[in-house]
C-alpha positions as CSV (number, residue, x, y, z in Angstrom):
1,M,27.6,154.0,89.5
2,H,24.2,153.1,89.4
3,A,21.0,155.2,89.0
4,G,17.8,154.7,90.4
5,V,14.5,157.0,90.8
6,Q,12.2,157.2,94.1
7,M,8.6,158.7,94.0
8,F,5.9,159.2,96.6
9,P,3.1,157.4,94.7
10,S,-0.7,158.6,95.5
11,A,-3.8,157.5,94.0
12,E,-3.6,160.5,91.5
13,S,-0.1,159.8,90.4
14,I,1.5,157.2,88.1
15,T,1.0,153.6,89.6
16,P,4.0,152.1,91.4
17,N,3.8,149.2,88.9
18,D,3.8,151.5,86.1
19,L,6.6,153.7,87.4
20,A,8.9,150.5,88.0
21,V,7.9,149.1,84.5
22,S,9.1,152.4,82.8
23,A,11.9,153.1,85.0
24,E,13.4,149.3,84.0
25,R,12.8,150.1,80.5
26,C,14.8,153.2,80.7
27,G,17.8,151.6,82.0
28,F,17.3,152.5,85.7
29,E,19.0,150.3,88.2
30,S,16.5,150.7,91.3
31,V,13.1,152.0,92.1
32,F,12.4,153.3,95.8
33,F,9.4,154.0,97.6
34,P,9.2,156.1,101.1
35,D,7.0,155.4,104.2
36,H,4.6,157.4,106.2
37,T,1.7,155.6,107.5
38,H,-0.1,159.2,108.4
39,V,0.5,162.6,109.1
40,P,-0.9,163.9,112.5
41,L,-2.6,166.9,112.7
42,G,-0.9,168.3,116.1
43,D,2.3,170.4,116.5
44,G,4.5,167.9,115.0
45,S,8.0,169.1,113.5
46,P,8.6,172.8,112.3
47,G,7.0,173.2,108.7
48,Y,5.9,169.6,108.9
49,S,2.9,169.7,111.1
50,G,-0.9,169.2,110.6
51,H,-1.9,171.1,107.2
52,D,1.7,172.6,106.5
53,V,2.9,169.2,105.4
54,P,3.6,168.8,101.8
55,E,0.7,167.0,99.9
56,Y,2.8,163.9,98.9
57,Y,3.4,163.1,102.5
58,R,-0.6,163.1,103.1
59,T,-1.5,161.0,100.3
60,T,1.7,158.7,99.8
61,M,0.7,155.0,99.6
62,D,2.2,152.0,101.5
63,P,5.4,151.0,100.8
64,I,5.1,147.5,101.1
65,V,2.1,147.5,98.8
66,A,4.0,149.8,96.1
67,M,6.9,147.5,96.5
68,T,5.0,144.3,95.5
69,A,3.0,146.0,92.5
70,A,6.1,147.2,91.3
71,A,8.0,143.6,92.1
72,T,5.3,141.6,90.1
73,A,5.2,144.1,87.2
74,T,9.1,143.9,86.5
75,T,11.9,141.2,86.0
76,N,15.2,143.0,86.5
77,I,14.9,146.2,88.5
78,T,15.7,146.3,92.0
79,I,12.8,147.6,94.6
80,G,13.6,149.2,97.5
81,T,12.3,151.6,100.2
82,A,13.7,155.3,101.0
83,V,13.2,154.8,103.9
84,C,10.9,152.3,105.9
85,L,10.3,153.8,109.1
86,V,11.0,150.4,111.0
87,A,10.4,152.0,114.4
88,Q,6.9,152.3,113.4
89,R,6.5,148.6,112.0
90,D,6.0,145.0,113.8
91,P,9.0,143.6,112.9
92,I,7.9,140.0,112.7
93,I,5.2,141.1,110.3
94,L,7.9,143.2,108.3
95,A,10.3,140.4,107.9
96,K,7.6,138.1,106.1
97,Q,6.6,140.8,104.3
98,I,10.1,141.8,102.8
99,A,11.1,138.1,102.4
100,S,7.7,137.5,100.5
101,I,8.3,140.2,98.0
102,D,12.0,139.0,97.9
103,Q,10.4,135.8,96.7
104,L,8.1,137.1,94.3
105,S,10.9,139.4,92.8
106,A,13.4,136.4,92.5
107,G,15.7,138.5,95.0
108,R,15.5,141.9,94.0
109,V,14.8,143.7,97.3
110,T,16.8,146.3,99.0
111,L,15.5,147.5,102.5
112,G,16.4,151.0,103.4
113,V,15.7,152.0,106.8
114,G,15.6,155.3,108.8
115,A,14.6,156.7,112.2
116,G,11.9,159.2,111.1
117,W,11.7,162.8,112.1
118,N,7.7,163.2,113.2
119,D,7.8,162.3,116.9
120,E,3.9,162.6,116.9
121,E,3.8,160.1,114.2
122,M,6.0,157.5,116.4
123,R,4.0,158.0,119.3
124,N,1.1,157.1,117.6
125,H,2.3,153.7,116.8
126,G,3.6,153.3,120.4
127,T,7.0,154.1,119.9
128,E,9.1,156.9,122.2
129,P,11.2,158.9,119.9
130,S,14.1,158.7,122.4
131,T,14.4,155.1,121.8
132,R,14.1,154.9,118.0
133,F,17.7,154.4,117.2
134,S,18.3,151.4,119.6
135,L,14.9,150.1,118.6
136,I,15.6,150.3,114.9
137,R,18.8,148.3,115.5
138,E,17.1,145.6,117.4
139,R,14.3,145.2,115.0
140,V,16.8,144.9,111.9
141,E,18.6,141.9,113.9
142,A,15.2,140.5,115.0
143,M,14.2,140.3,111.2
144,S,18.0,139.3,110.0
145,A,17.4,136.1,112.5
146,I,14.0,135.3,110.9
147,W,15.4,135.5,107.6
148,Q,18.5,133.4,108.4
149,Q,17.4,130.9,110.9
150,K,15.2,127.9,110.8
151,E,14.0,128.3,114.5
152,A,14.5,131.8,114.9
153,S,14.6,133.8,118.3
154,Y,15.7,137.4,119.7
155,Q,16.3,138.9,122.9
156,G,16.8,142.7,123.3
157,E,15.8,145.3,125.3
158,H,12.9,146.2,122.9
159,V,12.5,143.2,120.8
160,N,11.8,139.8,122.5
161,F,10.5,136.4,121.0
162,A,11.5,132.9,121.9
163,P,11.9,130.2,119.1
164,M,9.5,130.4,116.1
165,W,9.1,129.4,112.7
166,S,8.5,131.8,109.9
167,W,8.7,131.5,106.4
168,P,9.1,132.2,103.3
169,K,12.8,132.9,103.9
170,P,14.1,135.6,101.5
171,V,16.0,134.6,98.1
172,Q,19.0,136.9,98.8
173,R,21.4,135.4,101.3
174,P,22.2,136.1,104.1
175,R,19.4,138.7,103.7
176,P,18.1,141.5,101.6
177,P,20.7,144.3,101.8
178,V,19.7,146.9,104.6
179,L,20.9,150.3,103.9
180,V,21.0,152.8,106.9
181,G,19.6,156.4,106.2
182,G,20.4,159.3,107.7
183,G,23.1,162.0,108.2
184,G,23.6,162.3,112.0
185,P,26.6,162.3,113.9
186,T,26.3,158.6,114.9
187,V,24.8,157.4,111.4
188,L,28.3,155.6,110.3
189,K,28.5,153.6,113.5
190,R,25.1,152.6,112.9
191,V,25.8,151.3,109.3
192,I,28.6,149.3,110.6
193,S,26.9,148.1,113.5
194,Y,23.6,146.4,111.3
195,G,23.8,147.9,107.9
196,D,25.2,146.7,104.4
197,G,25.0,150.3,103.1
198,W,24.6,154.0,104.0
199,M,22.0,156.1,102.3
200,P,23.0,159.8,102.9
201,F,20.5,162.6,101.8
202,R,21.2,165.7,99.6
203,E,19.1,168.7,100.6
204,G,17.4,170.2,97.9
205,T,14.5,170.2,95.3
206,D,16.4,170.5,92.0
207,Q,14.8,168.5,89.3
208,V,15.7,167.6,85.7
209,G,14.9,170.0,83.6
210,D,15.4,172.8,86.1
211,P,18.3,175.5,85.5
212,L,21.4,173.7,87.2
213,S,25.0,174.9,87.3
214,G,26.6,171.7,88.1
215,Q,28.9,173.6,90.9
216,V,30.3,171.9,94.1
217,E,27.6,172.1,96.7
218,E,28.2,172.4,100.4
219,F,27.5,169.1,101.6
220,E,30.1,167.3,99.1
221,A,33.1,167.8,101.1
222,E,31.8,166.5,104.2
223,L,30.1,163.4,102.3
224,G,33.4,162.6,100.7
225,W,35.1,162.5,104.1
226,R,32.4,160.6,105.7
227,I,32.6,158.0,102.8
228,G,36.3,157.7,103.5
229,E,35.5,157.3,107.3
230,L,33.2,154.6,106.4
231,R,35.6,152.6,104.8
232,R,38.0,153.1,107.7
233,L,35.5,152.1,110.0
234,A,34.7,149.1,107.9
235,D,38.2,148.0,107.8
236,A,38.8,148.4,111.4
237,A,35.9,146.0,112.2
238,G,37.2,143.2,109.7
239,R,33.8,143.6,107.7
240,P,33.2,144.5,104.1
241,R,33.0,148.0,102.8
242,P,29.2,149.2,103.1
243,S,28.0,150.4,99.7
244,V,26.8,154.2,99.5
245,T,23.5,155.4,98.0
246,L,22.9,159.1,97.6
247,F,19.4,160.0,97.6
248,N,17.9,162.9,96.0
249,A,21.1,163.5,93.9
250,C,21.6,166.4,91.7
251,P,20.7,165.6,88.4
252,H,23.5,167.2,86.6
253,P,26.4,165.7,84.7
254,A,29.3,167.4,86.6
255,A,27.7,166.5,90.2
256,L,27.2,162.8,88.7
257,D,31.0,162.7,87.9
258,R,31.9,164.0,91.5
259,Y,29.7,161.5,93.3
260,R,31.4,158.7,91.2
261,S,34.9,159.9,92.1
262,M,34.2,160.3,95.9
263,G,32.9,156.7,96.0
264,V,29.1,156.8,95.7
265,D,27.8,153.3,94.4
266,R,24.1,154.5,93.6
267,V,22.5,157.9,93.0
268,V,18.6,157.8,93.4
269,F,16.5,160.9,91.8
270,W,13.7,161.9,93.8
271,L,11.0,162.4,91.1
272,P,7.8,164.8,91.7
273,T,4.5,162.9,92.4
274,A,2.8,163.3,89.2
275,A,0.6,161.4,86.6
276,T,1.8,159.3,83.9
277,N,2.9,161.4,81.1
278,P,4.8,164.0,82.9
279,T,6.5,161.2,84.8
280,L,7.7,159.5,81.9
281,E,8.8,162.7,80.5
282,T,11.2,162.9,83.3
283,L,12.5,159.6,83.1
284,H,13.1,160.2,79.4
285,Q,15.0,163.3,80.4
286,L,17.0,161.5,83.2
287,R,17.8,158.7,80.8
288,T,19.1,161.2,78.7
289,L,21.4,162.8,81.2
290,L,23.0,159.3,82.6
291,R,23.9,158.8,78.8
């Protein structure tokens, strides 16, 4: 089971390149960055509207820029998004950006994608929230066509473009891995439809250094069942079994052992947005935990 870290980087936090370099030196397999272009000041979602939204949402850097900085500063660590809000991004531009980073990193990109939760944020990008799931599928399919075909084209309900040229192509073939984030009732079918892996999310804010019991949490029974169901669906579809990346994993040895036993392939620890020294301290604590 691999282990990675994720952070909302800001102008006051450790830089994305320093975070990635430090994580690589500590032996982490991956580093992930989130995606929020802005925070609307309207009603939004309960608890996440206007001035109530957490500071790290308001100040986070663009994930494409953060990934580029991390990729050019490192040599081995996987660079990813957790998650990229594809419904809010132009697929032709995003395809070129991801392919370019995959070239710069010699094939170390993983694209986590998600539907998002802030309806007003989506509408500011011209996206109707009710269409976001089908829109994401089409945009991922369209980007895959751009990555894989010399003369790419795509015709769908939301995305349409005639044959075109777009380079560079990704180093990874046929494409960088696409992890579908979410925990809703249809997420497993979406993984099978257009994903290479599933990225479920564990609720909670427990961090390394907190007094953790390591006891079984309520979500674990459903997670184990859904991993089994995901494998069954993949086998029925005649396709390789998708990977499972657990986001915001509990930093406790007993919990990590359970995740491994139920079939989790990668855990990602959510680091607090902090300056260089406290972030390095957290990374070193996590390294000791993993050992």
